[in-house]
C-alpha positions in Angstrom: 142.6 87.9 59.9 140.5 91.1 60.1 141.2 92.7 63.4 138.0 93.0 65.5 136.8 97.1 65.9 138.0 98.9 68.5 134.8 99.6 69.8 133.9 95.9 70.0 137.2 95.0 71.6 136.9 97.5 74.5 133.3 96.3 74.7 134.6 92.6 75.5 137.3 93.5 78.1 135.3 95.9 80.3 136.2 95.3 83.9 133.9 93.9 86.2 136.0 93.4 89.6 138.5 96.3 90.4 141.3 93.5 89.6 140.1 94.5 85.6 141.5 97.7 85.9 144.7 98.6 84.6 147.3 99.6 87.3 145.5 97.7 90.1 146.9 94.2 91.1 145.8 92.5 94.0 147.6 94.2 96.7 146.0 97.5 95.5 142.4 96.2 95.0 142.7 94.4 98.8 143.3 98.6 100.0 140.8 99.7 98.2 138.3 97.3 99.2 139.2 97.8 102.7 138.5 101.9 102.1 135.0 101.5 100.8 135.7 101.0 97.4 134.4 97.5 97.0 133.1 98.4 92.9 134.1 100.1 90.0 130.9 101.9 89.9 132.4 103.4 93.8 135.4 104.0 92.5 134.5 105.8 89.4 133.0 108.7 92.4 136.2 108.8 94.5 138.7 111.6 94.5 142.3 112.0 94.5 142.3 112.9 98.0 140.7 109.8 99.2 142.8 107.6 97.5 146.5 109.1 98.6 146.0 107.7 102.3 146.3 104.1 100.8 149.7 104.5 99.7 148.9 105.2 96.2 150.9 108.3 94.8 148.9 111.3 93.2 149.9 109.8 89.3 148.6 106.7 90.1 145.4 107.7 92.2 144.8 110.0 88.8 145.0 107.0 86.3 143.2 104.4 88.3 139.7 106.7 88.7 140.0 107.5 85.2 140.1 104.0 84.1 137.4 103.3 86.7 135.6 106.3 85.0 135.9 105.3 81.7 134.4 102.2 82.2 131.4 103.4 83.8 131.2 105.4 80.9 130.7 108.6 82.5 130.3 111.9 80.5 129.1 115.2 79.7 125.4 114.9 78.4 123.0 117.4 76.4 119.6 118.1 77.7 118.0 115.4 75.3 120.6 112.8 76.7 119.6 113.7 80.2 116.2 113.4 80.1 116.8 109.7 78.4 119.1 109.0 81.3 116.2 110.2 83.6 113.9 107.4 81.9 115.6 105.3 84.2 114.7 106.7 87.4 112.1 104.5 88.9 109.6 105.3 91.7 108.6 103.1 95.1 105.1 103.4 96.4 104.4 104.5 100.3 101.8 102.5 100.6 99.5 105.5 100.7 97.9 107.2 97.2 97.6 110.6 99.3 101.5 110.5 100.1 102.5 109.4 96.9 100.5 112.1 95.2 102.4 114.7 97.4 105.5 113.4 95.9 104.5 113.9 92.4 101.9 111.0 91.8 104.4 107.7 91.8 106.3 107.7 95.0 109.9 107.9 96.3 112.3 108.4 93.3 115.2 106.8 92.7 119.0 108.5 92.4 117.7 110.9 94.9 117.6 111.7 98.7 114.1 111.8 100.3 113.9 113.3 104.0 111.1 112.8 106.1 111.2 114.9 109.8 109.4 115.5 112.6 108.7 115.2 116.3 108.8 111.3 118.0 105.5 109.4 116.9 104.8 111.1 114.0 105.6 108.1 111.8 109.2 108.2 110.3 110.1 104.9 111.3 106.5 103.5 110.3 107.2 105.0 106.9 110.8 103.3 106.8 109.3 100.0 107.4 106.7 100.0 104.9 109.3 100.9 102.5 111.2 97.9 103.2 108.3 95.5 102.2 107.3 97.8 99.5 110.6 98.0 97.7 110.3 93.9 97.4 106.8 94.2 95.3 106.7 93.9 91.9 107.1 97.1 89.5 103.5 97.1 88.3 102.7 97.5 92.1 104.8 99.9 93.1 107.9 98.4 94.1 111.4 98.2 92.8 111.7 94.0 92.8 114.9 94.8 95.1 116.1 94.4 98.4 116.5 97.2 101.4 119.7 98.4 103.5 118.2 99.7 106.3 121.0 101.4 108.9 119.5 101.5 112.6 120.8 104.6 114.7 118.0 104.8 117.4 117.3 100.8 117.7 113.8 101.5 115.8 113.7 98.3 113.7 111.2 96.0 114.3 110.8 92.5 113.1 107.1 92.2 114.2 106.6 95.2 112.5 107.6 94.1 108.9 105.7 90.7 110.1 102.8 92.7 110.1 103.0 94.9 107.1 103.9 91.7 105.1 100.9 89.5 105.9 99.0 92.3 105.6 99.9 92.6 101.9 99.8 88.9 101.4 103.6 88.5 101.3 106.0 85.8 103.1 106.9 87.4 105.9 110.3 85.3 106.1 110.6 86.2 102.5 110.2 89.7 102.9 112.9 90.1 106.0 115.5 87.7 103.8 115.6 90.9 101.4 116.6 93.4 104.3 120.1 94.0 105.0 120.2 95.6 108.7 122.8 97.3 110.2 123.1 98.8 113.7 125.2 101.8 114.0 126.4 102.3 117.5 128.1 105.9 116.6 128.6 108.3 114.0 131.9 106.8 113.0 130.4 103.7 112.9 127.7 105.1 111.0 129.7 106.2 108.3 132.0 103.5 108.0 128.8 101.1 107.5 127.8 103.4 104.0 131.3 103.6 103.2 131.1 99.7 102.9 127.8 99.2 101.4 128.8 99.2 97.8 129.5 95.5 97.9 126.2 94.6 100.2 124.5 96.7 97.4 125.6 95.0 94.5 125.5 91.4 95.7 121.6 91.5 97.4 120.3 93.9 94.5 119.2 96.5 97.0 117.3 98.9 95.4 116.7 101.3 98.9 118.9 102.7 101.5 117.4 104.2 105.0 119.1 105.7 107.6 117.3 105.9 110.6 117.9 108.5 111.8 120.8 110.4 110.0 121.4 112.9 112.7 120.5 111.0 116.0 124.4 109.8 116.7 125.9 113.2 115.2 124.0 115.3 117.5 124.4 113.7 121.1 128.5 113.3 119.8 129.3 117.0 118.6 127.9 119.3 121.5 128.4 123.2 121.2 129.4 125.7 118.9 133.0 125.1 118.9 132.2 121.3 117.5 129.4 122.5 115.1 131.8 122.9 111.7 133.4 119.6 112.2 129.8 117.8 112.6 128.2 119.8 109.8 131.4 118.4 107.6 131.4 115.2 108.2 127.5 115.1 107.8 128.1 116.8 104.4 130.5 114.1 103.7 128.1 111.1 104.9 125.2 112.3 102.8 127.4 113.0 99.8 128.2 109.2 100.0 124.7 108.4 99.8 123.9 110.2 97.2 127.2 108.5 94.9 125.6 105.0 96.3 122.0 106.0 95.4 123.0 107.4 91.7 125.8 104.5 90.9 123.3 101.6 92.0 119.7 103.7 90.8 118.3 103.3 94.2 116.4 105.2 96.5 117.6 107.1 99.5 115.4 107.8 102.3 116.8 109.1 105.5 115.0 110.4 109.0 115.7 113.2 110.7 115.1 115.0 114.4 113.6 118.0 115.1 114.5 120.8 117.8 112.9 123.8 119.0 113.3 127.5 117.8 112.5 129.1 120.9 113.0 132.3 119.5 110.4 131.5 117.1 106.7 134.0 117.3 105.2 133.2 114.3 105.7 130.8 111.9 107.5 126.9 112.2 108.4 126.6 116.1 110.5 123.3 115.2 113.6 123.3 112.5 115.2 119.9 111.5 118.4 119.0 112.8 121.6 119.5 110.5 120.9 122.8 109.2 121.7 124.4 105.5 124.3 121.1 105.3 121.2 118.7 105.2 118.4 121.0 103.5 120.9 121.6 100.2 121.9 117.9 100.1 118.4 116.0 100.8 116.5 116.5 97.2 112.9 115.9 98.9 112.0 117.2 102.3 109.0 116.2 104.2 107.8 117.1 107.3 105.6 115.0 109.3 102.9 116.2 112.0 100.7 114.0 114.3 97.2 115.6 115.3 96.5 115.5 119.1 94.1 112.2 118.4 93.9 109.9 116.0 96.0 107.6 113.6 96.1 110.0 111.6 99.8 111.9 110.0 100.3 115.2 108.4 103.2 115.0 105.7 103.7 118.4 104.2 106.3 119.1 101.2 108.7 121.6 102.4 111.4 121.5 99.2 111.5 119.8 96.1 113.7 120.3 92.7 110.3 120.5 91.0 106.8 119.7 93.1 105.0 122.2 94.6 104.6 122.7 98.3 101.5 121.1 99.8 100.1 118.5 102.3 98.4 115.5 102.6 96.8 113.2 105.2 97.5 109.5 105.6 97.1 107.1 108.7 99.6 104.4 110.5 97.6 101.6 111.4 98.4 97.7 112.0 98.3 97.2 108.6 101.2 99.8 108.1 100.7 103.0 106.1 97.6 103.6 104.9 94.9 106.5 103.3 92.3 107.7 105.3 89.0 106.6 103.3 85.9 108.6 103.6 84.6 106.2 106.5 86.7 107.1 108.8 86.4 110.8 108.7 
């Protein structure tokens, strides 16, 4: 009897759960899940140092990670292959054509972090609520046909707001709410733990959008003074890298909001700066500053940085219906 080609045998035996990996028994799998590595995708992006505290030796940890990476087909790519891979990137509409245009014409892209920062009342949480609704729309309408994971650190999430936005789009509010997985973080450690355990929820609920609103609130209130700045920045760095790993592993859009702080020594230029310094600035792929004119419903979005988009500004408005464009009659 002719044997199956090696390629077909390996494809047929492709691991699905942790226990399918060589060297991972039930006990080890339970330890990995407890540590936040509930899927093969998340394990493939782990480091040996992260697995050693679980009682795994260096060689065993290295072997397990190698098996996970092999099954995830992680490899070197040529530029043309990377171009094909980037064809998997999808885009989520913000609800405003002007804001989408600022972000390249299609909206917020998956596999990267988009940061919105600004003062209180500039529309950061409003955008997050709108995205929770829009992500569930069909692709042809700018959605991703999936759910949203909303990590709330400032108690800003409101069911009533989701209901208003969904109703305006002719959607069933109860169905939209069913597509949102909500988690309230009570402190920075809890916030990090939620994200570390999120991969299982993401996979089981077809999550296509991860929101942290706001990213820095707990870190800012708990790590005070210059003597705690280095520790705070290290934790923020770890937290954001976990977010980008999840975003790439599951092809989701990642959106964070950020607070701002005054720069009293600034006489010219922008008097406000986002919290988090260079760590947040370098890890956020796309940064958008929001500000609110003295009167009216309008908001001004300014693209501060992007890997490939030019800086620019666009105006949109926040109404009872949600995030909308300003039409000629409103001007």
